[in-house]
C-alpha positions in Angstrom: 0.0 0.0 0.0 2.8 2.4 0.9 4.6 1.7 -2.4 1.4 2.3 -4.3 0.8 5.6 -2.6 4.4 6.7 -3.2 4.1 5.8 -6.9 0.8 7.7 -7.2 2.4 10.8 -5.6 5.4 10.6 -8.0 3.1 10.3 -11.0 1.1 13.3 -9.8 4.2 15.4 -9.4 5.5 14.3 -12.8 2.1 15.2 -14.4 2.1 18.6 -12.7 5.7 19.3 -13.8 4.8 18.2 -17.3 1.8 20.6 -17.4 4.0 23.4 -16.0 6.6 22.8 -18.7 3.9 22.7 -21.3 2.4 25.9 -20.1 5.8 27.6 -20.0 6.6 26.5 -23.6 3.2 27.7 -24.7 3.7 31.1 -23.0 7.2 31.3 -24.4 5.9 30.5 -27.9 3.2 33.1 -27.6 5.7 35.7 -26.4 8.1 34.7 -29.2 5.4 35.1 -31.8 4.3 38.5 -30.5 8.0 39.6 -30.3 8.7 38.3 -33.8 5.7 40.2 -35.3 6.6 43.4 -33.3 10.3 43.2 -34.4 9.3 42.5 -38.0 7.1 45.6 -38.0 9.8 47.7 -36.4 12.6 46.5 -38.7 10.5 46.9 -41.8 9.6 50.5 -40.9 13.0 51.2 -39.5 14.5 50.5 -42.9 12.6 53.5 -44.4 11.9 56.2 -41.8 15.2 57.9 -41.3 15.4 61.6 -40.4 18.9 62.3 -39.2 18.6 66.0 -39.9 15.4 66.3 -37.9 15.5 64.2 -34.8 12.3 65.9 -33.4 10.3 64.8 -36.4 11.8 61.3 -36.2 10.7 61.1 -32.5 7.1 61.9 -33.5 7.1 59.2 -36.2 8.5 56.7 -33.7 5.7 57.6 -31.2 3.2 57.0 -34.0 4.7 53.6 -34.8 4.7 52.6 -31.2 1.0 53.6 -30.8 0.0 51.6 -33.8 1.9 48.5 -32.4 0.0 49.1 -29.1 -3.4 49.1 -30.8 -4.0 52.8 -31.2 -4.7 52.9 -34.9 -5.0 55.9 -37.2 -8.5 57.2 -37.8 -9.7 57.8 -41.3 -10.9 61.4 -42.0 -14.4 61.5 -43.4 -13.9 64.7 -45.3 -12.1 64.9 -48.6 -11.9 62.8 -51.8 -9.0 60.5 -50.7 -7.9 58.3 -47.9 -6.3 60.4 -45.2 -5.9 59.6 -41.5 -5.4 61.2 -38.1 -2.3 59.5 -36.6 -2.2 59.4 -32.8 0.2 58.6 -30.0 -0.3 56.0 -27.4 -2.5 58.3 -25.3 -4.8 59.1 -28.3 -3.5 62.6 -29.0 -3.4 63.5 -32.7 0.2 63.8 -33.9 -0.4 64.4 -37.6 -2.2 63.7 -40.8 -1.1 60.8 -43.0 -2.0 60.7 -46.7 -0.9 57.4 -48.4 0.0 57.6 -52.1 -2.1 54.5 -52.9 -5.2 56.2 -51.5 -5.0 59.5 -53.4 -8.1 60.7 -55.3 -7.2 58.5 -58.3 -5.1 56.0 -56.6 -5.9 52.3 -57.0 -6.8 51.9 -53.3 -8.8 55.1 -52.7 -11.5 54.1 -50.2 -13.8 57.0 -51.3 -16.0 55.4 -54.0 -17.1 58.7 -55.5 -13.8 59.4 -57.2 -13.6 55.9 -58.6 -17.1 56.4 -60.0 -16.0 59.7 -61.6 -12.9 58.1 -63.1 -14.8 55.1 -64.4 -17.9 56.9 -65.9 -16.7 60.4 -66.8 -12.8 60.5 -67.0 -12.9 63.5 -69.3 -14.8 65.7 -66.9 -12.9 65.1 -63.7 -9.4 65.4 -62.5 -6.8 68.1 -63.4 -5.2 67.7 -66.8 -2.3 69.9 -65.7 -1.2 67.7 -62.9 0.8 64.4 -62.8 -1.5 61.8 -61.3 -0.8 60.2 -57.9 1.9 62.8 -56.9 -0.2 64.4 -54.2 2.0 63.2 -51.4 5.1 64.6 -53.1 3.3 67.9 -53.6 2.5 68.1 -49.9 6.1 67.5 -49.0 7.4 69.9 -51.7 5.1 72.7 -50.5 6.6 72.3 -47.0 10.1 72.4 -48.5 9.4 75.6 -50.5 7.8 77.2 -47.4 11.0 76.5 -45.4 13.4 77.7 -48.1 11.5 81.0 -48.4 11.1 81.4 -44.7 7.3 81.8 -44.9 6.4 79.6 -41.9 2.8 78.9 -43.0 3.0 75.2 -43.9 3.1 72.7 -41.0 6.2 70.5 -41.3 5.5 67.7 -43.8 7.7 64.8 -44.8 7.4 61.5 -46.7 7.1 58.5 -44.4 6.1 54.8 -44.3 3.4 53.6 -42.0 1.4 50.3 -41.5 -2.0 50.0 -39.9 -5.0 47.7 -40.1 -7.2 50.8 -40.6 -5.6 51.7 -43.9 -7.3 50.5 -47.0 -5.6 47.4 -48.4 -6.9 45.0 -51.0 -8.1 41.5 -50.2 -4.9 39.8 -51.4 -2.6 41.8 -49.1 -4.9 41.1 -46.1 -5.0 37.4 -46.9 -1.2 37.2 -47.3 -0.8 38.9 -43.9 -3.1 36.4 -42.2 -1.4 33.5 -43.9 2.1 34.6 -42.7 0.9 35.2 -39.1 -0.7 31.7 -39.1 2.5 30.1 -40.5 4.6 31.9 -37.9 2.3 30.6 -35.1 2.1 27.0 -36.3 5.6 26.6 -37.8 7.9 29.2 -36.2 11.0 27.9 -37.9 9.5 28.6 -41.3 7.8 31.9 -40.2 11.1 33.4 -39.0 12.4 33.4 -42.6 9.6 35.8 -43.8 11.0 39.2 -44.8 7.9 40.9 -43.3 5.0 39.7 -41.2 1.9 41.7 -41.5 0.5 44.2 -44.0 2.9 46.1 -46.3 4.0 49.6 -45.3 2.4 52.5 -47.1 4.3 55.5 -48.5 2.7 58.9 -48.0 2.9 62.4 -46.7 2.9 63.0 -42.9 2.0 66.6 -41.9 2.2 67.6 -38.3 -1.1 68.4 -36.7 -1.8 72.0 -35.7 -4.0 72.7 -32.6 -6.4 75.6 -32.0 -7.0 76.4 -35.7 -10.3 76.8 -37.6 -11.1 77.0 -41.2 -10.4 80.4 -42.7 -14.0 80.9 -43.7 -15.1 80.7 -40.0 -12.8 83.4 -38.8 -13.1 85.7 -41.9 -16.9 85.8 -41.3 -16.2 86.7 -37.6 -13.8 89.4 -38.6 -16.4 91.0 -40.8 -18.8 91.3 -37.9 -16.2 92.1 -35.3 -13.3 94.1 -36.9 -9.8 93.4 -35.6 -7.7 95.9 -33.9 -5.3 97.6 -36.3 -2.2 95.8 -35.0 -3.9 92.4 -35.3 -5.2 93.3 -38.7 -1.6 94.0 -39.9 -0.6 90.6 -38.5 -3.4 88.9 -40.5 -2.4 90.8 -43.6 1.2 89.8 -43.3 0.3 86.1 -42.8 -2.1 86.3 -45.7 0.6 87.7 -48.0 2.8 84.7 -47.1 0.0 82.3 -48.1 -0.3 84.2 -51.4 3.5 83.9 -52.1 3.4 80.2 -51.4 0.4 79.4 -53.5 1.6 81.5 -56.4 5.1 79.9 -56.4 3.8 76.3 -56.3 0.8 77.2 -58.5 -1.7 75.6 -56.1 -4.8 74.5 -58.1 -6.9 73.8 -55.0 -6.9 76.7 -52.6 -10.3 77.4 -51.2 -11.2 79.0 -47.9 -11.8 75.5 -46.4 -8.2 74.3 -46.8 -6.2 77.1 -45.1 -6.6 77.6 -41.4 -6.5 80.6 -39.0 -5.6 80.6 -35.3 -6.7 83.6 -33.4 -6.1 84.4 -29.8 -7.3 87.7 -28.4 -4.6 89.8 -26.8 -3.9 88.5 -23.3 -5.3 85.0 -24.0 -2.4 83.4 -25.8 1.2 82.8 -24.8 2.8 83.3 -28.2 4.1 86.6 -29.7 1.6 86.4 -32.6 -2.1 86.8 -31.8 -3.0 85.4 -35.3 -1.4 82.8 -37.4 -2.2 81.0 -40.7 -1.6 77.3 -41.6 -1.7 76.3 -45.3 -2.8 72.7 -45.4 -3.9 70.4 -48.3 -1.2 71.3 -50.7 -1.5 68.0 -52.7 -2.8 69.6 -55.9 0.1 71.9 -56.8 3.2 71.8 -59.0 1.5 71.5 -62.4 3.5 70.7 -65.5 1.6 73.4 -67.5 -0.7 76.3 -66.7 -4.4 75.3 -66.6 -5.7 75.7 -70.1 -8.4 73.2 -70.7 -11.9 73.5 -69.0 -11.3 75.1 -65.6 -8.8 77.8 -64.5 -8.5 76.5 -60.8 -8.3 80.1 -59.5 -7.0 81.1 -56.1 -10.2 81.7 -54.1 -8.4 84.1 -51.7 -8.2 86.5 -54.6 -11.8 87.5 -53.9 -11.0 88.5 -50.3 -10.6 92.2 -49.2 -7.0 91.3 -48.1 -6.1 90.6 -51.8 -6.8 94.2 -52.7 -4.1 95.6 -50.3 -0.6 96.1 -51.8 2.2 93.8 -50.5 3.7 95.2 -47.4 7.3 96.2 -46.9 7.8 93.3 -44.5 6.9 90.8 -47.2 9.1 92.4 -49.7 12.1 92.3 -47.3 11.3 88.7 -46.6 11.3 87.2 -50.1 12.4 89.7 -52.7 16.1 89.1 -52.4 15.7 85.4 -52.6 13.2 85.3 -55.5 15.4 87.7 -57.5 18.4 85.4 -57.1 18.5 82.8 -59.9 21.1 80.8 -58.0 18.6 80.5 -55.1 15.9 79.5 -57.5 18.1 76.9 -59.1 19.1 75.5 -55.7 15.5 75.2 -54.9 14.8 73.3 -58.1 17.7 70.9 -57.3 16.3 70.3 -53.8 12.9 69.5 -55.3 14.6 67.2 -57.8 16.1 65.2 -55.0 12.7 64.9 -53.5 10.7 64.0 -56.6 13.2 61.5 -58.0 12.6 59.2 -55.0 9.2 58.3 -56.4 9.0 55.1 -58.5 7.1 56.8 -61.2 9.5 59.7 -61.6 9.8 61.2 -65.1 12.7 63.7 -65.5 11.1 65.3 -68.6 7.8 65.9 -66.8 9.6 67.2 -63.7 11.5 69.7 -65.8 8.2 70.9 -67.2 6.9 71.3 -63.6 10.0 73.4 -62.8 9.5 75.5 -65.9 6.1 76.6 -64.6 7.4 77.2 -61.1 10.3 79.3 -62.5 7.8 81.3 -64.5 5.8 82.0 -61.4 8.9 83.0 -59.5 10.0 85.4 -62.3 6.7 87.3 -62.1 6.8 87.8 -58.3 9.8 90.2 -57.9 8.4 92.6 -60.5 5.0 92.6 -58.8 6.6 93.3 -55.4 8.7 96.1 -56.8 5.7 97.7 -58.5 3.8 97.7 -55.3 1.0 95.4 -56.8 -1.7 93.7 -54.8 -2.3 90.0 -54.7 -5.3 90.3 -57.1 -3.1 92.2 -59.6 -0.4 89.5 -59.2 -2.7 86.7 -60.3 -3.9 88.8 -63.3 -0.3 89.2 -64.7 0.5 87.2 -67.9 1.4 83.6 -67.3 5.0 82.8 -67.9 7.0 79.6 -68.5 10.8 79.7 -68.0 12.4 76.6 -69.7 16.0 75.5 -69.6 17.6 75.4 -73.0 18.6 72.1 -74.4 22.2 71.7 -75.5 23.8 69.2 -77.8 24.0 65.5 -76.8 25.1 62.2 -78.2 22.5 60.0 -79.8 19.3 60.1 -77.8 20.9 61.7 -74.8 19.9 65.4 -74.5 21.4 67.6 -71.8 20.0 70.8 -70.3 22.2 73.9 -70.2 22.3 76.8 -67.7 20.6 79.2 -70.1 16.8 79.8 -69.9 14.1 80.8 -72.3 11.0 82.8 -71.2 7.7 82.4 -73.0 4.2 83.5 -72.4 1.4 81.0 -72.0 -1.5 82.6 -73.9 -4.0 79.7 -74.1 -6.9 80.2 -71.6 -9.2 77.7 -70.1 -12.8 77.6 -71.3 -14.2 78.7 -67.9 -12.0 81.5 -66.6 -12.7 84.4 -64.2 -9.3 86.1 -64.6 
């Protein structure tokens, strides 16, 4: 009897030990799987998102990635004609707005069905024939670059980044592949560890820092009509407005309404900053055309109808940008910076890029004269449209090189519907 009881006790201890080991292995496998997926996501994004010259921006992107890994996913914005998302940190605070290239108005993964319907049924009536398709994210980043180079300070910092989230719009195949890889990693870890990436593929797009305390311009402009601003604040608004005009004119923004530039106003004594009023130019994805609009629509600057557009440019604005815009070396350096940005896109076409720069150089060439002649913003947009092209020099065979000389021509063709 004693031997039987000892044997039973040993068997019970052995069984408990076996179950403990099994549970430990199971927990270890689960942790290994979770760690593998997390490391795979971190490594895959870490291969792309490098910002050595801007560690502050890099830290924001890292916080966004950590929040997504922790289950705080980007939230799709209901407004607009493309897929854009509020990206948050682990506490739910909005860090920025992410606009994936694949979800642009005419991108193949745009979640807004209306643009797909337009493209399918009436391709000739929608879209902008003067813009290169699916370059909106580059236009957003390039507008931020131009804003920085000119010292305007009206565009929230914007850069190209890669992000992954379940809330982004993926096709059925990508989601099926992601589920299959996760299942393989769970069932056969030795095989799953050889996958280059576990999960959904990263999306390339523009990431613009979120600005707090701003409202649509239309909201404040109506308030200012009913409650006129003090003279010193009115001058601040006019100065900020002129910077918006300079930006839009240089990049030839084809989509500037009063709903896609913002105003932040703090009455004297309420705010902590030096400026009581500030402007933020957002939604710059429909700029940098390769020709002036000359088909159906003119895509005018809607700010040209505002009272602020009838006031001549201030001395402050002239001192800020006139010396830079008059320097062709500065303009050429700006074009080269934009070249480095645009060439990173897989669909980059050097010929089309040069046409984009020809339009931008034409816009830049008109600005100094308007500033010197004390013109108003509305008079600026009524000036003749100019294109400044780089002259082609000799080459061997099919190779054609561009020289350092430029040719200026006037673009006379007008769109069918034009108010200018």
